Residue frames as a rotation matrix with the C-alpha (Angstrom) as fourth column:
UNK 1
-0.945 -0.112 -0.306 3.24
-0.128 -0.736 0.664 13.73
-0.299 0.667 0.682 13.92
UNK 2
-0.048 0.986 0.160 -0.43
-0.067 0.157 -0.985 14.41
-0.997 -0.058 0.058 13.09
UNK 3
-0.629 -0.130 0.767 -1.60
0.607 0.534 0.588 13.05
-0.486 0.835 -0.257 9.89
UNK 4
-0.584 0.354 -0.730 -2.86
-0.471 -0.881 -0.050 15.70
-0.661 0.315 0.681 7.48
UNK 5
0.014 0.666 0.746 -5.90
0.320 0.703 -0.635 14.26
-0.947 0.248 -0.203 5.65
UNK 6
-0.289 -0.082 -0.954 -5.85
-0.746 -0.605 0.278 14.30
-0.600 0.792 0.113 1.88
UNK 7
0.776 0.583 0.242 -7.15
-0.297 0.676 -0.675 12.30
-0.557 0.452 0.697 -0.99
UNK 8
-0.440 -0.896 0.069 -4.55
-0.398 0.263 0.879 10.02
-0.805 0.359 -0.471 -2.56
UNK 9
0.668 0.557 -0.493 -4.79
-0.716 0.301 -0.630 8.76
-0.202 0.774 0.600 -6.12
UNK 10
-0.229 -0.768 0.599 -3.04
-0.474 0.625 0.620 5.28
-0.850 -0.142 -0.507 -6.51
UNK 11
-0.507 -0.061 -0.860 -2.34
-0.828 0.313 0.465 3.52
0.241 0.948 -0.209 -9.87
UNK 12
0.645 0.762 0.061 -4.56
-0.763 0.646 0.014 0.60
-0.028 -0.056 0.998 -10.34
UNK 13
0.292 -0.637 -0.713 -1.43
-0.205 0.687 -0.698 -1.38
0.934 0.350 0.070 -11.17
UNK 14
-0.719 -0.591 0.366 -0.37
-0.421 -0.047 -0.906 -0.84
0.552 -0.806 -0.215 -7.53
UNK 15
-0.150 0.728 0.669 -3.76
-0.981 -0.023 -0.194 -1.47
-0.126 -0.685 0.717 -6.02
UNK 16
0.758 0.652 -0.005 -4.19
-0.646 0.751 -0.137 -4.83
-0.086 0.107 0.991 -7.61
UNK 17
0.021 -0.885 -0.465 -0.55
-0.674 0.331 -0.660 -6.03
0.738 0.327 -0.590 -7.61
UNK 18
0.793 0.157 -0.589 0.40
0.172 0.870 0.462 -9.19
0.585 -0.468 0.663 -5.87
UNK 19
-0.409 -0.850 0.330 2.37
-0.178 -0.281 -0.943 -8.44
0.895 -0.445 -0.036 -2.59
UNK 20
0.519 0.403 -0.754 2.44
0.617 0.434 0.657 -9.24
0.592 -0.806 -0.024 1.00
UNK 21
-0.428 -0.499 0.754 3.23
-0.063 -0.816 -0.575 -5.95
0.902 -0.293 0.318 2.98
UNK 22
-0.279 0.372 -0.885 2.73
0.957 0.035 -0.286 -5.60
-0.075 -0.928 -0.366 6.76
UNK 23
0.676 0.721 -0.153 1.17
0.733 -0.680 0.033 -2.48
-0.080 -0.134 -0.988 8.08
UNK 24
0.374 -0.548 -0.748 4.39
0.068 -0.788 0.612 -0.43
-0.925 -0.279 -0.257 8.44
UNK 25
-0.683 -0.590 0.430 5.54
0.456 0.115 0.882 -1.39
-0.570 0.799 0.191 4.96
UNK 26
0.006 0.837 0.548 2.17
0.993 -0.072 0.099 -0.25
0.122 0.543 -0.831 3.70
UNK 27
0.724 0.230 -0.651 2.52
0.416 -0.897 0.146 3.15
-0.551 -0.377 -0.745 5.38
UNK 28
-0.312 -0.879 -0.361 5.84
0.128 -0.415 0.901 3.63
-0.941 0.235 0.242 3.62
UNK 29
-0.659 0.136 0.740 4.10
0.748 0.216 0.627 2.91
-0.074 0.967 -0.244 0.27
UNK 30
0.488 0.873 0.009 1.23
0.872 -0.487 -0.054 5.22
-0.043 0.034 -0.999 1.16
UNK 31
0.421 -0.342 -0.840 3.80
0.079 -0.909 0.410 8.11
-0.904 -0.239 -0.355 1.87
UNK 32
-0.667 -0.688 0.287 5.52
0.356 0.043 0.933 7.27
-0.654 0.725 0.216 -1.50
UNK 33
-0.165 0.738 0.654 2.24
0.976 0.024 0.218 7.59
0.145 0.674 -0.724 -3.28
UNK 34
0.741 0.443 -0.505 1.52
0.560 -0.822 0.100 10.92
-0.371 -0.357 -0.857 -1.45
UNK 35
0.010 -0.877 -0.481 5.01
0.103 -0.478 0.873 12.17
-0.995 -0.058 0.086 -2.41
UNK 36
-0.724 -0.329 0.606 4.72
0.539 0.277 0.795 11.15
-0.430 0.903 -0.023 -5.99
UNK 37
0.181 0.898 0.400 1.41
0.975 -0.218 0.050 12.67
0.132 0.381 -0.915 -6.36
UNK 38
0.651 -0.014 -0.759 2.60
0.333 -0.893 0.303 15.93
-0.682 -0.450 -0.577 -4.70
UNK 39
-0.425 -0.870 -0.250 5.56
0.123 -0.329 0.936 16.15
-0.897 0.367 0.247 -7.05
UNK 40
-0.529 0.324 0.785 3.17
0.848 0.168 0.502 15.62
0.031 0.931 -0.363 -10.08
UNK 41
0.565 0.820 0.092 1.07
0.808 -0.572 0.138 18.41
0.165 -0.004 -0.986 -8.78
UNK 42
0.075 -0.636 0.768 4.05
0.354 -0.703 -0.617 20.70
0.932 0.319 0.172 -8.23
UNK 43
0.945 0.305 0.120 3.70
-0.013 -0.330 0.944 20.78
0.328 -0.893 -0.308 -4.49
UNK 44
0.053 -0.951 0.304 6.70
-0.339 -0.303 -0.891 22.04
0.939 -0.056 -0.338 -2.59
UNK 45
0.628 0.242 -0.740 7.45
0.568 0.507 0.648 20.08
0.532 -0.827 0.181 0.63
UNK 46
0.877 -0.303 0.373 8.80
-0.460 -0.754 0.469 21.94
0.139 -0.583 -0.801 3.59
UNK 47
0.062 -0.955 -0.290 12.57
-0.633 0.187 -0.751 21.40
0.772 0.230 -0.593 4.13
UNK 48
-0.724 -0.311 0.615 12.06
-0.685 0.423 -0.592 19.64
-0.076 -0.851 -0.520 7.53
UNK 49
0.327 0.770 0.548 9.46
-0.591 0.619 -0.517 17.31
-0.737 -0.155 0.657 6.06
UNK 50
0.595 -0.078 0.800 9.50
0.429 0.872 -0.234 15.04
-0.679 0.483 0.553 2.98
UNK 51
0.055 -0.611 -0.790 12.15
-0.676 -0.604 0.421 15.52
-0.734 0.511 -0.446 0.30
UNK 52
0.744 0.110 0.659 12.44
0.338 0.790 -0.513 14.12
-0.577 0.604 0.550 -3.15
UNK 53
0.160 -0.763 -0.627 15.60
-0.694 -0.538 0.478 14.20
-0.702 0.358 -0.616 -5.24
UNK 54
0.976 0.151 0.157 16.21
0.030 0.620 -0.784 12.79
-0.216 0.770 0.601 -8.70
UNK 55
0.112 -0.988 -0.105 19.90
-0.113 -0.117 0.987 11.77
-0.987 -0.099 -0.124 -9.36
UNK 56
-0.288 -0.400 -0.870 21.83
-0.854 -0.303 0.423 11.54
-0.432 0.865 -0.255 -12.59
UNK 57
-0.988 -0.099 -0.118 20.70
-0.142 0.877 0.459 7.91
0.058 0.470 -0.881 -13.08
UNK 58
-0.377 0.924 0.061 16.97
-0.522 -0.266 0.810 8.81
0.765 0.274 0.583 -12.58
UNK 59
-0.351 0.204 -0.914 16.82
0.741 0.657 -0.138 7.00
0.572 -0.725 -0.382 -9.24
UNK 60
0.228 0.527 0.819 14.68
-0.168 -0.807 0.566 8.89
0.959 -0.267 -0.096 -6.71
UNK 61
-0.712 -0.580 -0.395 16.02
0.384 0.149 -0.911 9.71
0.588 -0.801 0.117 -3.23
UNK 62
0.377 0.905 0.198 13.41
0.120 -0.260 0.958 9.92
0.918 -0.338 -0.207 -0.57
UNK 63
-0.883 -0.465 -0.071 13.74
0.186 -0.207 -0.960 11.62
0.432 -0.861 0.269 2.83
UNK 64
0.156 0.929 0.335 10.95
-0.161 -0.311 0.937 11.73
0.975 -0.200 0.101 5.43
UNK 65
-0.430 -0.214 0.877 10.65
-0.880 -0.116 -0.460 11.90
0.201 -0.970 -0.138 9.18
UNK 66
-0.919 0.056 -0.390 10.16
0.122 0.981 -0.148 8.59
0.375 -0.184 -0.909 10.88
UNK 67
-0.793 0.602 -0.093 7.11
-0.069 -0.240 -0.968 10.18
-0.606 -0.761 0.232 12.63
UNK 68
-0.271 0.734 -0.623 5.13
-0.924 -0.381 -0.046 10.30
-0.271 0.563 0.781 9.54
UNK 69
-0.442 0.134 -0.887 4.93
-0.405 0.852 0.331 6.53
0.800 0.506 -0.322 9.37
UNK 70
-0.956 0.112 -0.271 3.69
0.290 0.485 -0.825 6.19
0.039 -0.867 -0.496 12.91
UNK 71
-0.181 0.975 0.129 -0.07
0.506 -0.020 0.863 6.12
0.844 0.221 -0.489 13.80
UNK 72
0.765 0.549 0.337 -0.40
0.111 -0.627 0.771 9.12
0.635 -0.552 -0.541 15.94
UNK 73
0.189 -0.652 0.734 1.64
-0.796 -0.540 -0.274 10.49
0.575 -0.532 -0.621 19.01
UNK 74
0.569 0.101 0.816 1.07
-0.710 0.560 0.426 7.24
-0.414 -0.822 0.391 21.06
UNK 75
0.982 -0.160 0.096 2.81
0.187 0.845 -0.500 5.11
-0.001 0.510 0.860 18.42
UNK 76
0.571 -0.821 0.011 6.52
-0.721 -0.495 0.485 4.84
-0.392 -0.285 -0.875 19.32
UNK 77
0.699 -0.081 0.711 7.39
0.073 0.996 0.042 1.86
-0.712 0.022 0.702 17.36
UNK 78
0.428 -0.592 -0.683 10.58
-0.850 -0.520 -0.081 2.88
-0.308 0.615 -0.726 15.64
UNK 79
-0.452 -0.628 0.633 11.82
-0.391 0.778 0.492 -0.73
-0.802 -0.025 -0.597 15.58
UNK 80
0.211 0.743 0.635 8.90
0.425 0.516 -0.744 -1.66
-0.880 0.427 -0.207 13.39
UNK 81
0.846 0.088 -0.526 9.88
-0.311 -0.720 -0.621 1.08
-0.433 0.689 -0.581 10.95
UNK 82
-0.140 -0.990 -0.030 13.46
-0.862 0.107 0.496 -0.21
-0.488 0.095 -0.868 10.77
UNK 83
-0.490 -0.020 0.872 12.23
0.069 0.996 0.061 -3.66
-0.869 0.090 -0.486 10.17
UNK 84
0.602 0.786 0.143 9.76
0.282 -0.042 -0.958 -2.45
-0.747 0.617 -0.247 7.42
UNK 85
0.504 -0.576 -0.644 12.69
-0.800 -0.593 -0.095 -0.67
-0.327 0.563 -0.759 5.62
UNK 86
-0.494 -0.796 0.350 14.77
-0.670 0.605 0.431 -3.89
-0.555 -0.021 -0.832 5.74
UNK 87
-0.204 0.600 0.774 11.82
0.271 0.794 -0.544 -5.97
-0.941 0.098 -0.324 4.61
UNK 88
0.814 0.456 -0.361 11.00
-0.125 -0.469 -0.874 -3.69
-0.568 0.757 -0.325 1.62
UNK 89
0.097 -0.844 -0.527 14.63
-0.943 -0.247 0.222 -3.72
-0.318 0.476 -0.820 0.57
UNK 90
-0.653 -0.403 0.641 14.33
-0.322 0.914 0.246 -7.55
-0.685 -0.045 -0.727 0.36
UNK 91
0.133 0.879 0.458 11.02
0.375 0.383 -0.844 -7.59
-0.917 0.284 -0.279 -1.59
UNK 92
-0.773 -0.546 0.324 11.03
0.364 0.037 0.931 -7.57
-0.520 0.837 0.170 -5.32
UNK 93
0.332 0.795 -0.508 9.03
-0.323 -0.410 -0.853 -5.53
-0.886 0.447 0.121 -7.96
UNK 94
-0.424 -0.258 0.868 8.85
0.612 0.624 0.485 -7.33
-0.667 0.737 -0.106 -11.35
UNK 95
0.137 0.418 -0.898 8.56
-0.541 -0.728 -0.421 -5.23
-0.830 0.543 0.126 -14.47
UNK 96
-0.539 -0.254 0.803 8.04
0.481 0.690 0.541 -6.75
-0.691 0.678 -0.250 -17.76
UNK 97
0.258 0.644 -0.720 6.95
-0.546 -0.517 -0.659 -5.25
-0.797 0.563 0.218 -21.15
UNK 98
0.966 0.253 -0.040 7.45
-0.164 0.487 -0.858 -6.47
-0.198 0.836 0.512 -24.84
UNK 99
0.579 -0.797 -0.171 11.09
-0.310 -0.021 -0.950 -5.99
0.754 0.604 -0.260 -24.76
UNK 100
-0.421 -0.871 0.252 12.40
-0.478 -0.023 -0.878 -6.46
0.771 -0.490 -0.407 -21.32
UNK 101
0.672 0.576 -0.465 11.94
0.277 0.386 0.880 -8.27
0.686 -0.720 0.100 -18.00
UNK 102
-0.404 -0.821 0.403 13.42
-0.081 -0.407 -0.910 -6.77
0.911 -0.400 0.098 -14.80
UNK 103
0.515 0.348 -0.783 13.49
0.700 0.356 0.619 -7.60
0.494 -0.867 -0.061 -11.12
UNK 104
-0.307 -0.475 0.825 14.00
-0.025 -0.863 -0.505 -4.58
0.951 -0.175 0.253 -8.86
UNK 105
-0.613 -0.004 -0.790 14.15
0.782 0.140 -0.608 -4.20
0.114 -0.990 -0.083 -5.12
UNK 106
0.426 0.898 0.113 11.14
0.859 -0.441 0.259 -2.12
0.283 -0.013 -0.959 -3.90
UNK 107
0.953 -0.245 0.178 13.55
-0.284 -0.928 0.242 0.23
0.105 -0.281 -0.954 -2.14
UNK 108
0.414 -0.895 -0.164 17.31
0.610 0.407 -0.680 0.48
0.675 0.181 0.715 -1.88
UNK 109
-0.585 -0.802 0.121 20.00
0.436 -0.437 -0.787 1.99
0.684 -0.407 0.605 0.64
UNK 110
0.662 0.738 0.130 17.63
0.287 -0.409 0.866 2.62
0.693 -0.536 -0.483 3.60
UNK 111
-0.538 -0.839 -0.083 19.29
0.564 -0.285 -0.775 4.90
0.626 -0.464 0.627 6.07
UNK 112
0.698 0.702 -0.137 18.25
0.561 -0.419 0.713 6.48
0.444 -0.575 -0.687 9.47
UNK 113
-0.432 -0.725 0.537 19.66
0.040 -0.610 -0.791 9.51
0.901 -0.320 0.293 10.99
UNK 114
-0.135 0.379 -0.915 19.06
0.819 0.562 0.113 8.81
0.557 -0.735 -0.387 14.64
UNK 115
-0.763 -0.206 -0.613 19.66
0.584 -0.626 -0.516 12.06
-0.277 -0.752 0.598 16.13
UNK 116
-0.816 0.467 -0.341 17.23
-0.520 -0.851 0.077 13.90
-0.254 0.240 0.937 13.89
UNK 117
-0.320 0.766 0.558 14.70
0.146 0.621 -0.770 10.86
-0.936 -0.165 -0.311 13.57
UNK 118
0.339 0.372 -0.864 14.74
-0.805 -0.361 -0.471 11.11
-0.487 0.855 0.177 9.77
UNK 119
0.053 -0.354 0.934 15.02
0.210 0.918 0.336 8.33
-0.976 0.178 0.123 7.29
UNK 120
0.156 0.035 -0.987 15.91
-0.884 -0.442 -0.156 8.13
-0.441 0.897 -0.038 3.68
UNK 121
-0.138 -0.228 0.964 16.07
0.184 0.950 0.251 5.54
-0.973 0.212 -0.089 0.97
UNK 122
-0.683 -0.241 -0.690 16.19
-0.587 -0.382 0.714 5.11
-0.435 0.892 0.119 -2.83
UNK 123
0.336 0.834 0.438 13.55
-0.044 0.478 -0.877 4.15
-0.941 0.276 0.197 -5.24
UNK 124
-0.648 -0.534 0.544 14.21
0.450 0.308 0.838 2.73
-0.615 0.788 0.040 -8.64
UNK 125
-0.748 0.370 -0.552 12.82
-0.578 -0.771 0.267 4.84
-0.327 0.518 0.790 -11.61
UNK 126
-0.762 0.450 -0.466 10.71
-0.106 0.623 0.775 1.87
0.639 0.640 -0.426 -12.68
UNK 127
-0.513 0.488 -0.706 9.10
0.852 0.390 -0.349 1.49
0.105 -0.781 -0.616 -9.39
UNK 128
-0.699 0.110 -0.706 8.57
0.105 -0.962 -0.253 5.32
-0.707 -0.251 0.661 -9.30
UNK 129
-0.814 0.367 -0.449 6.98
-0.547 -0.224 0.807 5.20
0.196 0.903 0.383 -12.85
UNK 130
-0.633 0.625 -0.457 4.63
0.437 0.775 0.456 2.44
0.639 0.089 -0.764 -11.66
UNK 131
-0.566 0.384 -0.729 3.33
0.683 -0.277 -0.676 4.62
-0.462 -0.881 -0.105 -8.81
UNK 132
-0.519 0.187 -0.834 2.53
-0.311 -0.950 -0.020 7.31
-0.796 0.249 0.552 -11.46
UNK 133
-0.996 0.008 -0.091 1.08
-0.079 0.434 0.897 4.90
0.047 0.901 -0.432 -14.04
UNK 134
-0.432 0.898 0.083 -2.61
-0.299 -0.056 -0.953 5.69
-0.851 -0.436 0.293 -14.28
UNK 135
-0.684 0.090 -0.724 -2.99
-0.727 0.002 0.686 4.15
0.063 0.996 0.064 -17.84
UNK 136
-0.673 0.477 -0.566 -4.95
0.235 0.863 0.448 1.25
0.701 0.168 -0.693 -16.53
UNK 137
0.456 0.885 0.094 -7.07
0.262 -0.234 0.936 3.30
0.851 -0.402 -0.339 -14.11
UNK 138
-0.716 -0.653 0.249 -6.69
-0.110 -0.246 -0.963 4.38
0.690 -0.716 0.104 -10.44
UNK 139
0.142 0.780 -0.610 -8.16
0.809 0.263 0.525 4.35
0.570 -0.568 -0.594 -7.04
UNK 140
-0.225 -0.073 0.972 -8.90
-0.275 -0.952 -0.136 7.38
0.935 -0.298 0.194 -4.82
UNK 141
0.362 0.369 -0.856 -8.72
0.695 0.505 0.512 7.03
0.621 -0.780 -0.073 -1.05
UNK 142
0.816 0.034 0.578 -8.08
-0.230 -0.897 0.378 9.10
0.531 -0.441 -0.724 2.10
UNK 143
-0.139 -0.950 -0.281 -4.60
-0.146 0.300 -0.943 9.12
0.980 -0.090 -0.180 3.53
UNK 144
-0.371 0.039 0.928 -5.72
-0.886 -0.315 -0.341 9.57
0.279 -0.948 0.151 7.10
UNK 145
0.634 0.614 0.470 -7.98
-0.709 0.704 0.036 6.44
-0.308 -0.356 0.882 7.22
UNK 146
0.794 -0.299 -0.530 -5.43
-0.117 0.779 -0.616 4.35
0.597 0.550 0.584 5.26
UNK 147
-0.295 -0.952 0.080 -2.62
-0.293 0.010 -0.956 5.17
0.910 -0.305 -0.281 7.73
UNK 148
-0.163 0.191 0.968 -4.91
-0.982 -0.130 -0.140 4.32
0.099 -0.973 0.209 10.73
UNK 149
0.682 0.566 -0.464 -5.64
-0.551 0.814 0.183 0.66
0.482 0.131 0.866 9.87
UNK 150
0.149 -0.646 0.748 -4.08
-0.878 0.262 0.401 -1.96
-0.455 -0.717 -0.528 12.01
UNK 151
0.218 -0.007 0.976 -4.51
0.303 0.951 -0.061 -4.88
-0.928 0.309 0.209 9.36
UNK 152
-0.790 -0.523 -0.319 -2.82
-0.226 -0.235 0.945 -5.02
-0.570 0.819 0.068 5.99
UNK 153
-0.669 0.592 0.449 -6.10
0.741 0.579 0.340 -6.71
-0.059 0.560 -0.826 4.70
UNK 154
0.354 0.787 -0.505 -8.08
0.731 -0.570 -0.376 -3.78
-0.584 -0.236 -0.777 5.68
UNK 155
-0.172 -0.452 -0.876 -5.66
-0.297 -0.824 0.483 -1.48
-0.939 0.343 0.008 3.91
UNK 156
-0.969 -0.220 0.112 -5.96
0.040 0.309 0.950 -3.66
-0.243 0.926 -0.290 0.66
UNK 157
-0.246 0.934 0.260 -9.79
0.969 0.240 0.057 -3.88
-0.009 0.266 -0.964 0.70
UNK 158
0.301 0.323 -0.898 -9.91
0.399 -0.897 -0.189 -0.15
-0.866 -0.301 -0.398 1.41
UNK 159
-0.535 -0.564 -0.629 -7.87
-0.368 -0.515 0.774 0.60
-0.761 0.646 0.068 -1.66
UNK 160
-0.943 0.148 0.299 -9.71
0.329 0.555 0.764 -1.81
-0.053 0.819 -0.572 -3.87
UNK 161
-0.279 0.959 0.051 -13.27
0.937 0.260 0.234 -0.75
0.211 0.113 -0.971 -2.88
UNK 162
-0.252 0.245 -0.936 -13.17
0.495 -0.799 -0.342 2.94
-0.831 -0.550 0.080 -1.74
UNK 163
-0.334 0.275 -0.902 -15.26
-0.576 -0.817 -0.036 5.15
-0.746 0.507 0.431 -4.09
UNK 164
-0.982 -0.028 0.189 -16.23
0.108 0.737 0.668 2.03
-0.158 0.676 -0.720 -5.94
UNK 165
-0.457 0.859 -0.232 -19.65
-0.833 -0.505 -0.228 2.86
-0.313 0.089 0.945 -7.79
UNK 166
0.275 0.545 -0.792 -20.22
-0.875 0.483 0.028 -0.42
0.397 0.686 0.610 -9.58
UNK 167
0.846 0.003 0.533 -20.30
-0.321 0.801 0.505 -4.12
-0.426 -0.598 0.679 -8.21
UNK 168
-0.068 -0.901 -0.428 -16.99
-0.971 0.159 -0.179 -6.03
0.229 0.404 -0.886 -8.37
UNK 169
0.938 0.297 0.180 -16.59
-0.334 0.913 0.233 -9.68
-0.095 -0.278 0.956 -8.45
UNK 170
-0.164 -0.985 -0.050 -13.27
-0.956 0.172 -0.239 -11.37
0.244 0.008 -0.970 -7.29
UNK 171
0.546 0.188 -0.817 -12.81
-0.039 0.979 0.200 -15.10
0.837 -0.077 0.542 -7.17
UNK 172
0.977 -0.165 0.135 -11.44
-0.104 0.184 0.977 -16.51
-0.186 -0.969 0.162 -3.91
UNK 173
0.468 -0.844 0.264 -8.26
0.849 0.512 0.130 -17.49
-0.244 0.163 0.956 -5.71
UNK 174
0.262 -0.360 0.896 -7.75
0.479 -0.757 -0.444 -13.95
0.838 0.545 -0.026 -7.23
UNK 175
0.811 0.110 0.574 -8.08
-0.412 -0.590 0.695 -12.48
0.415 -0.800 -0.433 -3.73
UNK 176
0.874 -0.471 0.119 -5.70
0.208 0.584 0.785 -15.06
-0.439 -0.661 0.608 -2.22
UNK 177
0.220 -0.833 0.508 -3.06
0.974 0.157 -0.166 -14.43
0.059 0.531 0.845 -4.88
UNK 178
0.394 -0.092 0.914 -3.44
0.163 -0.972 -0.168 -10.73
0.905 0.215 -0.368 -4.68
UNK 179
0.747 -0.072 0.661 -2.85
-0.606 -0.481 0.633 -10.71
0.272 -0.874 -0.403 -0.94
UNK 180
-0.198 -0.865 -0.461 -0.15
-0.569 0.484 -0.664 -13.47
0.798 0.131 -0.588 -1.21
UNK 181
-0.359 0.155 0.921 -1.95
-0.837 0.384 -0.390 -15.86
-0.413 -0.911 -0.008 0.98
UNK 182
0.215 0.458 -0.863 -2.46
-0.887 0.462 0.024 -18.69
0.410 0.760 0.505 -1.56
UNK 183
-0.339 -0.404 -0.850 -0.86
-0.129 0.915 -0.383 -21.12
0.932 -0.021 -0.362 0.54
UNK 184
-0.993 0.098 0.070 -2.92
-0.081 -0.103 -0.991 -20.19
-0.090 -0.990 0.111 3.66
UNK 185
-0.288 0.956 0.056 -6.51
-0.703 -0.172 -0.690 -20.56
-0.650 -0.239 0.722 4.67
UNK 186
-0.986 0.029 -0.165 -7.07
-0.101 0.688 0.719 -23.91
0.134 0.725 -0.675 2.98
UNK 187
-0.320 0.940 -0.119 -10.64
0.908 0.269 -0.321 -23.74
-0.270 -0.211 -0.939 4.45
UNK 188
-0.437 0.136 0.889 -12.56
0.527 -0.763 0.375 -21.13
0.729 0.633 0.262 2.70
UNK 189
0.665 0.741 -0.099 -14.55
0.471 -0.313 0.825 -20.32
0.580 -0.595 -0.557 5.76
UNK 190
0.187 -0.691 -0.698 -11.08
0.832 -0.266 0.486 -19.44
-0.522 -0.671 0.526 7.56
UNK 191
-0.678 -0.539 0.500 -10.44
0.733 -0.553 0.397 -16.97
0.063 0.635 0.770 4.75
UNK 192
0.046 0.866 0.497 -13.80
0.464 -0.459 0.757 -15.49
0.885 0.195 -0.423 4.97
UNK 193
0.793 0.397 -0.463 -13.57
0.565 -0.193 0.802 -15.03
0.229 -0.897 -0.377 8.67
UNK 194
0.287 -0.787 -0.546 -9.92
0.725 -0.193 0.661 -14.01
-0.626 -0.586 0.515 9.22
UNK 195
-0.765 -0.585 0.268 -9.49
0.612 -0.533 0.584 -11.91
-0.199 0.611 0.766 6.05
UNK 196
-0.475 0.662 0.579 -12.83
0.395 -0.428 0.813 -10.68
0.786 0.615 -0.058 4.61
UNK 197
0.537 0.834 -0.129 -14.88
0.532 -0.215 0.819 -10.31
0.655 -0.508 -0.559 7.73
UNK 198
0.245 -0.511 -0.824 -12.13
0.891 -0.215 0.399 -9.10
-0.382 -0.832 0.403 9.85
UNK 199
-0.828 -0.500 0.256 -11.26
0.561 -0.715 0.417 -6.41
-0.026 0.489 0.872 7.29
UNK 200
-0.143 0.839 0.526 -14.93
0.377 -0.445 0.812 -5.33
0.915 0.314 -0.253 7.00
UNK 201
0.589 0.401 -0.702 -15.15
0.795 -0.129 0.593 -5.04
0.147 -0.907 -0.394 10.80
UNK 202
-0.242 -0.729 -0.640 -12.31
0.814 -0.511 0.275 -2.69
-0.528 -0.455 0.717 10.90
UNK 203
-0.854 0.044 0.518 -13.40
0.379 -0.629 0.679 -0.63
0.356 0.776 0.520 7.95
UNK 204
0.274 0.960 -0.060 -16.92
0.631 -0.132 0.765 -0.39
0.726 -0.247 -0.642 9.69
UNK 205
0.444 -0.019 -0.896 -15.24
0.884 -0.155 0.441 0.94
-0.147 -0.988 -0.052 12.71
UNK 206
-0.039 -0.721 -0.692 -12.63
0.492 -0.617 0.615 3.52
-0.870 -0.316 0.379 11.41
UNK 207
-0.792 -0.480 0.378 -13.10
0.500 -0.153 0.852 4.09
-0.351 0.864 0.361 7.70
UNK 208
-0.425 0.679 -0.599 -15.22
-0.563 -0.716 -0.411 6.61
-0.708 0.162 0.687 5.65
UNK 209
0.108 0.431 -0.896 -15.87
-0.912 0.402 0.084 3.85
0.397 0.808 0.436 3.16
UNK 210
-0.408 -0.074 0.910 -16.70
-0.475 0.868 -0.142 0.12
-0.780 -0.490 -0.390 4.02
UNK 211
-0.664 0.111 -0.740 -18.18
-0.699 0.260 0.666 -2.60
0.267 0.959 -0.095 1.96
UNK 212
0.364 0.661 0.656 -21.04
-0.618 0.699 -0.361 -5.26
-0.697 -0.274 0.663 1.75
UNK 213
-0.686 -0.514 -0.516 -20.30
-0.724 0.555 0.409 -8.46
0.076 0.654 -0.753 0.08
UNK 214
0.575 0.785 0.229 -22.27
-0.750 0.618 -0.235 -11.49
-0.326 -0.037 0.945 -1.14
UNK 215
-0.454 -0.710 0.538 -20.46
-0.439 0.704 0.558 -14.96
-0.775 0.017 -0.632 -1.36
UNK 216
0.286 0.480 -0.830 -20.99
-0.958 0.149 -0.244 -16.64
0.006 0.865 0.502 -4.71
UNK 217
-0.086 -0.269 0.959 -21.09
-0.493 0.848 0.194 -20.40
-0.866 -0.456 -0.205 -4.84
UNK 218
-0.216 -0.018 -0.976 -20.40
-0.875 0.448 0.186 -23.00
0.434 0.894 -0.112 -7.37
UNK 219
-0.073 0.360 -0.930 -22.47
0.320 0.892 0.320 -25.92
0.944 -0.274 -0.181 -6.13
UNK 220
0.793 0.328 -0.513 -21.96
0.539 0.012 0.842 -25.85
0.283 -0.944 -0.167 -2.27
UNK 221
-0.020 -0.908 -0.419 -18.58
0.953 -0.145 0.266 -24.21
-0.302 -0.394 0.868 -2.32
UNK 222
0.795 0.136 -0.591 -17.82
0.086 -0.990 -0.111 -20.43
-0.600 0.037 -0.799 -2.11
UNK 223
0.196 -0.805 0.560 -15.74
0.932 0.330 0.150 -19.52
-0.306 0.492 0.815 -5.08
UNK 224
-0.541 -0.401 0.740 -16.02
0.569 -0.822 -0.030 -15.85
0.620 0.405 0.672 -5.54
UNK 225
-0.231 0.411 -0.882 -17.30
0.766 -0.482 -0.425 -12.71
-0.599 -0.774 -0.204 -3.67
UNK 226
0.008 0.330 0.944 -19.43
0.735 -0.642 0.218 -9.93
0.678 0.692 -0.248 -5.11
UNK 227
-0.546 -0.281 -0.789 -18.66
0.767 -0.548 -0.335 -6.47
-0.338 -0.788 0.515 -3.52
């Protein structure tokens, strides 16, 4: 299925959240953002395309073609889509405010109709609200570019830095926690090479936005990065 390019507006809460999603899991999230934004704008999806249904308990039932999660017609990796659904079902979204704390699966009840190549799953209303919560700001990026990346780190940097007009500084620890690699890359040079430089290389090659960066040192040690 060809990817129709469009600008997505993603909640800054989601952009900076701590999570470890692989490429196919991220594509599911991108499609969720696309659908939530479309519903907010009053867009009607074709019957054979995405479908959003709100049930009596405010849960959101999502239906979409498997093909919309694949990277072009050459991508036939249906097994990876199934694995991504199972993985997202096991992963947790934590919600907390002044009154409650709640732990919720990212998605629930994943279901694939094999003959029609359509999948469906359920999203908790708290997760749906988070997708649409722009109170702390937002990031704007292009769907086609986001869906084309092969690395989840490229995806995260693209979200963080696309359309960024002013310099940003993140500590190495902040980035490692955000990307859920706090227990990996003990050597900072490995983190710089395998995460930052690898992501920049892919963005340079396929993205409408890339980034430049300057390592910031405390003494002789790199402790932060200025983008």
